[in-house]
C-alpha positions as CSV (number, residue, x, y, z in Angstrom):
1,X,69.8,-72.4,-11.7
2,X,68.1,-69.3,-10.1
3,X,69.0,-65.9,-11.7
4,X,71.3,-63.8,-9.6
5,X,70.0,-60.4,-8.5
6,X,72.1,-57.5,-9.8
7,X,71.8,-54.4,-7.5
8,X,74.0,-52.4,-9.9
9,X,71.3,-52.2,-12.7
10,X,70.0,-48.7,-11.8
11,X,73.6,-47.4,-11.5
12,X,74.6,-48.9,-14.9
13,X,71.5,-47.5,-16.6
14,X,72.1,-44.1,-14.9
15,X,75.6,-44.2,-16.5
16,X,74.0,-44.3,-19.9
17,X,72.6,-40.8,-19.5
18,X,76.0,-39.2,-20.3
19,X,76.0,-41.0,-23.7
20,X,72.4,-40.0,-24.4
21,X,73.1,-36.4,-23.4
22,X,76.1,-36.4,-25.6
23,X,74.0,-37.5,-28.6
24,X,71.5,-34.7,-27.8
25,X,74.2,-32.1,-27.8
26,X,75.5,-33.5,-31.1
27,X,72.0,-33.3,-32.7
28,X,71.4,-29.8,-31.3
29,X,74.7,-28.6,-32.7
30,X,73.9,-30.2,-36.0
31,X,70.5,-28.6,-36.3
32,X,71.7,-25.2,-35.1
33,X,71.8,-23.6,-38.6
34,X,68.9,-25.4,-40.1
35,X,66.7,-22.3,-40.6
36,X,69.3,-20.8,-42.9
37,X,70.0,-23.7,-45.2
38,X,69.6,-27.4,-45.6
39,X,73.0,-29.0,-45.9
40,X,74.2,-32.6,-46.3
41,X,75.4,-32.5,-42.7
42,X,72.1,-33.9,-41.7
43,X,73.3,-37.3,-42.6
44,X,75.2,-37.2,-39.3
45,X,71.9,-37.3,-37.3
46,X,71.5,-41.1,-37.9
47,X,74.2,-42.5,-35.7
48,X,73.3,-40.5,-32.5
49,X,69.6,-41.0,-33.1
50,X,69.7,-44.8,-33.6
51,X,72.2,-45.3,-30.8
52,X,70.0,-43.4,-28.4
53,X,67.0,-45.5,-29.4
54,X,69.0,-48.7,-28.9
55,X,70.3,-47.4,-25.5
56,X,66.8,-46.5,-24.3
57,X,65.3,-49.9,-25.4
58,X,68.1,-51.8,-23.7
59,X,67.7,-49.7,-20.5
60,X,64.0,-50.3,-20.4
61,X,64.4,-54.0,-20.9
62,X,66.9,-54.4,-18.0
63,X,64.7,-52.2,-15.8
64,X,61.6,-54.4,-16.7
65,X,63.6,-57.5,-15.8
66,X,64.9,-55.9,-12.6
67,X,61.4,-54.6,-11.5
68,X,59.9,-58.1,-11.7
69,X,62.4,-59.3,-9.1
70,X,62.2,-56.3,-6.7
71,X,61.2,-57.1,-3.2
72,X,59.4,-54.1,-1.8
73,X,59.7,-53.5,1.9
74,X,56.9,-51.1,2.5
75,X,57.6,-50.5,6.1
76,X,61.3,-49.6,5.4
77,X,60.3,-47.4,2.5
78,X,57.7,-45.6,4.7
79,X,60.3,-45.0,7.4
80,X,62.9,-43.8,5.0
81,X,60.5,-41.3,3.4
82,X,60.2,-39.6,6.8
83,X,63.9,-38.9,7.0
84,X,65.1,-35.6,5.8
85,X,62.0,-33.5,6.6
86,X,60.2,-34.4,3.5
87,X,57.0,-32.6,4.7
88,X,58.8,-29.3,5.1
89,X,57.5,-27.9,1.9
90,X,54.0,-29.0,2.9
91,X,54.4,-26.9,6.1
92,X,55.4,-23.9,4.0
93,X,52.4,-24.4,1.7
94,X,50.1,-24.7,4.7
95,X,51.4,-21.4,6.1
96,X,50.9,-19.7,2.7
97,X,47.3,-21.0,2.5
98,X,46.8,-19.5,6.0
99,X,47.9,-16.0,4.9
100,X,51.6,-16.1,5.7
101,X,53.8,-14.6,2.9
102,X,56.1,-17.2,1.4
103,X,59.3,-15.5,2.5
104,X,58.0,-15.6,6.1
105,X,56.8,-19.2,5.7
106,X,60.2,-20.2,4.5
107,X,61.8,-18.7,7.6
108,X,59.2,-20.4,9.9
109,X,59.9,-23.8,8.3
110,X,63.7,-23.2,8.6
111,X,63.3,-22.7,12.3
112,X,61.1,-25.7,12.7
113,X,63.5,-27.9,10.8
114,X,66.4,-26.6,12.9
115,X,64.5,-27.6,16.0
116,X,63.8,-31.0,14.5
117,X,67.5,-31.5,13.6
118,X,68.5,-30.5,17.1
119,X,66.0,-32.7,18.8
120,X,66.2,-35.6,16.2
121,X,62.5,-35.5,15.4
122,X,60.4,-35.1,12.3
123,X,58.0,-32.1,12.1
124,X,55.1,-34.5,12.6
125,X,56.6,-35.7,15.9
126,X,56.6,-32.2,17.4
127,X,54.0,-30.9,19.7
128,X,51.6,-28.3,18.4
129,X,52.9,-25.7,20.9
130,X,56.5,-26.3,19.7
131,X,55.4,-25.5,16.1
132,X,53.3,-22.6,17.2
133,X,56.3,-20.8,18.7
134,X,57.4,-20.1,15.2
135,X,54.0,-18.8,13.8
136,X,50.5,-18.0,15.1
137,X,49.1,-19.3,11.8
138,X,49.8,-22.9,12.8
139,X,46.7,-24.6,14.1
140,X,45.7,-28.1,15.1
141,X,45.0,-29.0,11.5
142,X,48.7,-28.7,10.6
143,X,49.2,-32.4,11.4
144,X,47.0,-33.3,8.5
145,X,49.6,-31.9,6.1
146,X,52.6,-33.2,8.0
147,X,51.9,-36.9,7.1
148,X,53.3,-38.6,4.1
149,X,49.8,-39.4,2.9
150,X,48.9,-35.7,3.2
151,X,52.0,-34.7,1.4
152,X,51.4,-37.0,-1.5
153,X,47.7,-36.1,-1.7
154,X,48.4,-32.4,-1.7
155,X,50.0,-32.6,-5.2
156,X,46.6,-33.0,-6.9
157,X,47.5,-31.5,-10.3
158,X,48.6,-32.7,-13.7
159,X,51.7,-34.8,-13.2
160,X,51.3,-34.6,-9.4
161,X,51.7,-37.4,-6.8
162,X,48.1,-37.5,-5.6
163,X,46.6,-41.0,-6.0
164,X,44.0,-39.7,-8.4
165,X,46.7,-38.2,-10.6
166,X,48.9,-41.3,-10.5
167,X,45.9,-43.5,-11.4
168,X,45.0,-41.2,-14.3
169,X,48.6,-41.1,-15.6
170,X,48.9,-44.9,-15.3
171,X,45.6,-45.4,-17.2
172,X,46.7,-43.0,-20.0
173,X,50.1,-44.8,-20.3
174,X,48.5,-48.2,-20.4
175,X,46.0,-47.0,-23.1
176,X,48.9,-45.6,-25.2
177,X,50.7,-48.9,-24.9
178,X,47.7,-50.9,-26.0
179,X,47.1,-48.8,-29.1
């Protein structure tokens, strides 16, 4: 009998965060006076610690089982990533790199997003002249940063989304697991 897909797994795992946060607060409260004295109250650290470990292990297992059955719809994901002006920050960064103070860049982006909302278009779908009405610092190369690929690649720093950073992080994680 084929196994039934459970779309509720991420929501159920997310629900576990309250329990784990509660354990963290318990441990922080317990450890609060440690610099002053060592008391027998430390015996109370076992239950929240071990329950947190069990909760995380269980959550990782159900996520691993779920991910093996995920059907990725690349085109749908790509389209969804465009909704919500996800490249607005990239436009602000672009303006700052071109000498516009951040407070002014923020205002320019706000105006551009307002136009996008009113006209139901993403920033990348606007004409150069439309964007230039908000700032003279916007040139033809702006469309290089208003793509999803450009946005992802722009975060080329430790922990960033650039493909090079993701590959490095994945390799490091795999190496840690294989030790």
